[in-house]
C-alpha positions as CSV (number, residue, x, y, z in Angstrom):
1,M,173.0,178.9,54.6
2,T,174.9,176.3,57.4
3,N,177.6,177.4,59.3
4,T,179.9,175.2,57.3
5,A,179.0,177.2,54.1
6,V,180.0,180.1,55.6
7,I,182.6,179.6,56.9
8,A,183.3,177.9,53.4
9,Q,182.3,181.5,51.4
10,L,184.5,183.5,53.9
11,R,187.1,181.2,53.4
12,N,186.9,182.0,49.7
13,N,186.2,185.6,49.4
14,G,189.2,186.8,51.3
15,F,189.7,189.6,53.9
16,K,191.4,192.4,53.3
17,D,192.6,194.2,56.8
18,A,191.6,197.7,57.1
19,K,194.7,200.2,57.3
20,R,195.1,201.1,60.8
21,V,195.4,204.5,62.3
22,Q,196.9,205.5,65.5
23,A,198.1,209.1,66.2
24,S,197.4,209.8,70.0
25,I,199.3,211.9,72.3
26,L,200.9,208.4,73.8
27,S,200.9,206.3,70.7
28,G,204.8,206.0,70.1
29,L,205.2,205.8,74.1
30,E,202.7,202.9,74.3
31,K,203.6,200.8,71.1
32,G,207.4,200.8,72.5
33,V,205.6,199.4,75.8
34,L,203.4,197.1,73.9
35,T,206.2,195.5,71.5
36,W,208.5,195.2,74.9
37,L,205.7,193.3,76.5
38,A,204.9,190.9,73.4
39,K,208.6,189.9,73.6
40,R,208.4,188.8,77.0
41,M,205.0,187.4,76.9
42,P,205.0,183.9,78.1
43,A,204.4,180.9,75.4
44,P,201.2,179.8,76.6
45,V,199.6,183.1,76.9
46,N,197.5,183.7,73.8
47,P,195.7,186.7,72.5
48,D,192.3,185.1,73.8
49,H,193.4,185.1,77.2
50,L,194.5,188.7,77.1
51,T,190.9,189.5,75.7
52,A,189.1,187.9,78.2
53,I,191.1,189.6,81.2
54,G,190.7,192.9,79.9
55,F,186.9,192.4,79.4
56,A,186.8,190.6,83.0
57,A,188.8,194.0,84.1
58,M,185.9,196.1,82.5
59,I,183.2,194.3,84.4
60,L,184.7,194.3,87.6
61,A,185.5,198.3,86.9
62,G,181.5,198.6,86.9
63,V,180.8,196.7,89.9
64,F,183.3,198.8,91.9
65,Y,181.7,201.7,90.7
66,A,178.5,200.3,92.1
67,S,180.1,199.6,95.1
68,A,181.3,203.1,95.6
69,P,178.4,204.9,98.3
70,W,179.1,201.5,100.8
71,W,183.2,201.5,100.0
72,P,185.0,204.6,99.0
73,A,188.3,202.8,98.4
74,A,186.0,200.9,95.5
75,L,187.1,204.3,93.4
76,L,191.0,203.3,93.7
77,L,190.5,199.9,93.1
78,V,189.3,200.5,89.6
79,N,192.3,202.5,88.7
80,V,194.0,199.3,89.0
81,L,191.4,197.4,86.9
82,L,191.8,200.3,84.2
83,A,195.6,199.3,84.2
84,V,194.5,195.3,83.7
85,N,192.0,196.3,81.3
86,W,194.3,198.5,79.3
87,F,196.9,195.4,79.4
88,G,194.5,193.2,78.3
89,D,192.7,195.4,75.5
90,S,196.2,196.8,74.0
91,M,198.6,193.5,74.0
92,D,195.5,190.9,72.4
93,G,195.7,192.5,69.1
94,T,199.6,193.6,70.0
95,L,200.8,190.1,70.5
96,A,198.8,188.5,67.9
97,R,200.7,190.5,65.3
98,F,204.0,189.9,67.1
99,R,203.9,185.9,66.8
100,N,202.1,186.3,63.2
101,K,198.9,184.8,64.6
102,Q,196.3,187.3,63.3
103,R,192.8,186.4,62.5
104,P,191.7,189.9,61.2
105,R,187.4,188.8,61.0
106,Y,187.4,187.0,64.5
107,G,189.7,189.7,66.1
108,Y,187.6,192.6,65.0
109,Y,184.5,191.4,65.5
110,V,185.4,189.8,69.0
111,D,187.3,193.0,70.2
112,H,184.7,195.7,69.3
113,I,181.6,193.6,70.7
114,I,183.3,193.6,74.1
115,D,184.2,197.0,73.8
116,A,180.9,198.2,73.6
117,L,179.4,195.6,76.2
118,S,182.8,197.1,78.7
119,A,181.0,200.3,77.7
120,V,177.9,199.2,79.4
121,F,179.3,198.1,82.4
122,L,181.5,200.9,83.1
123,F,179.2,203.3,82.8
124,G,176.4,201.2,84.2
125,G,178.5,201.3,87.2
126,L,178.8,204.9,87.5
127,A,175.1,205.2,87.1
128,L,174.5,202.9,90.0
129,S,177.3,204.7,92.2
130,G,175.6,207.8,92.9
131,L,178.7,209.8,91.6
132,M,177.4,210.4,88.4
133,S,173.6,211.3,87.6
134,P,172.1,208.5,85.8
135,P,171.0,210.7,82.9
136,V,174.8,212.0,82.5
137,A,175.9,208.5,82.4
138,V,173.8,207.5,80.1
139,G,174.2,210.2,77.8
140,M,177.8,209.8,77.9
141,L,177.1,205.9,77.0
142,L,175.2,206.8,74.0
143,C,177.7,209.2,72.9
144,Y,180.5,206.4,73.1
145,L,178.3,204.1,71.0
146,L,177.6,206.3,68.7
147,L,181.2,207.2,68.0
148,A,182.3,203.7,67.9
149,I,179.1,203.1,65.2
150,Q,180.9,205.8,63.2
151,S,184.2,204.5,63.2
152,Y,182.9,200.9,62.3
153,L,181.1,202.3,59.4
154,A,183.9,204.6,58.4
155,T,186.3,201.3,58.3
156,H,184.0,199.3,56.2
157,S,183.3,202.3,53.7
158,L,186.9,203.9,53.7
159,G,188.8,200.9,54.7
160,V,190.5,203.0,57.5
161,F,190.5,202.4,61.0
162,S,191.0,205.4,63.4
163,I,192.3,204.5,66.9
164,S,192.1,208.0,68.3
165,W,190.2,211.0,67.6
166,W,191.8,214.6,68.2
167,K,194.9,213.1,69.4
168,F,193.1,211.3,72.0
169,S,192.7,207.1,72.1
170,P,191.2,205.0,75.0
171,T,194.2,204.8,76.7
172,E,194.3,208.6,77.4
173,M,190.8,208.1,78.1
174,R,191.7,205.8,80.7
175,I,194.0,207.7,82.2
176,L,191.6,210.9,82.5
177,L,189.3,208.7,84.1
178,A,191.5,207.2,86.7
179,L,192.7,210.9,87.0
180,G,189.0,211.7,88.1
181,N,188.8,209.1,90.5
182,I,191.5,210.2,92.3
183,V,189.6,213.9,92.3
184,V,186.5,211.9,93.7
185,Y,187.6,209.8,96.0
186,F,188.7,213.4,97.6
187,K,186.3,215.5,96.7
188,P,183.0,214.1,95.0
189,V,181.0,217.6,94.9
190,V,182.9,220.5,93.4
191,A,181.7,224.3,93.4
192,P,182.3,226.4,89.8
193,A,181.0,229.8,90.2
194,G,179.7,228.7,93.5
195,W,177.0,225.9,92.1
196,H,177.3,222.5,93.7
197,V,178.0,220.1,91.3
198,L,179.2,216.4,91.7
199,F,182.6,215.9,89.7
200,F,181.4,213.5,87.5
201,D,178.3,215.0,86.5
202,L,180.7,218.3,85.5
203,A,183.2,216.0,83.5
204,G,180.5,213.9,82.4
205,V,179.0,216.8,80.5
206,I,182.2,217.8,79.2
207,S,183.1,214.9,77.6
208,I,180.0,214.5,76.2
209,V,180.4,217.8,74.4
210,C,183.7,216.9,73.1
211,M,182.6,213.7,72.3
212,L,179.8,215.1,70.1
213,A,182.1,217.5,68.4
214,V,184.2,214.7,67.2
215,L,181.5,212.9,66.0
216,A,180.0,215.6,64.0
217,V,183.1,216.5,62.6
218,S,183.7,212.5,61.3
219,V,180.3,212.2,60.1
220,V,180.5,215.5,57.6
221,R,183.8,215.0,56.8
222,N,183.3,211.0,55.8
223,T,180.2,211.9,54.1
224,I,181.8,214.7,52.2
225,L,184.7,212.3,51.1
226,L,182.1,209.5,50.3
227,Y,180.0,211.6,48.6
228,R,183.0,212.9,46.3
229,T,184.3,209.8,45.7
230,E,180.7,208.0,44.3
231,R,179.4,210.9,41.9
232,V,176.6,210.3,40.4
């Protein structure tokens, strides 16, 4: 099937956007800030520009993590890039909805493939930084991608797109990571119970356990819900 035929078929089939669910700790405050920014965004700036800004910031964050062994101040610059990433990643969809210029298929696909690539750059940089053991960084990346896959499958199967898990969304995760960067800048190694370990390794293992718990609960809940919906 040619691209032209695929485009025609997609247009004829129509598209029903999934219901977005955002119930994180900072969701109310964040929505107000994003709406305020959208009202003041210069006309020449469009959602694609913001998506590119957010992606570029995450690539640079990975590069700066990798350069931290030779340039410790890079850790603090990562925090600036996390803020830039939040701006681009959160504002692109907000601006599209505010201007009523939504492209639900395009936006959904591009936004989430970029999220996956951004995670690769971020955790790849951490793995090269010496501030987190490579196995822990890979474990966090795998857990993140599994959670993302679960979310996308649930969106298609249930028609509900959950942006947060247990009151935590990417915004809260960026804040926690930024706080961790500050801690590591001053004290990269901690000694809980007298056992010396990299702070990011300790935080990473805790994050892996939490992500696996969220994944397990989500999979069991959605499987039961879909089974009851489609009894044979």
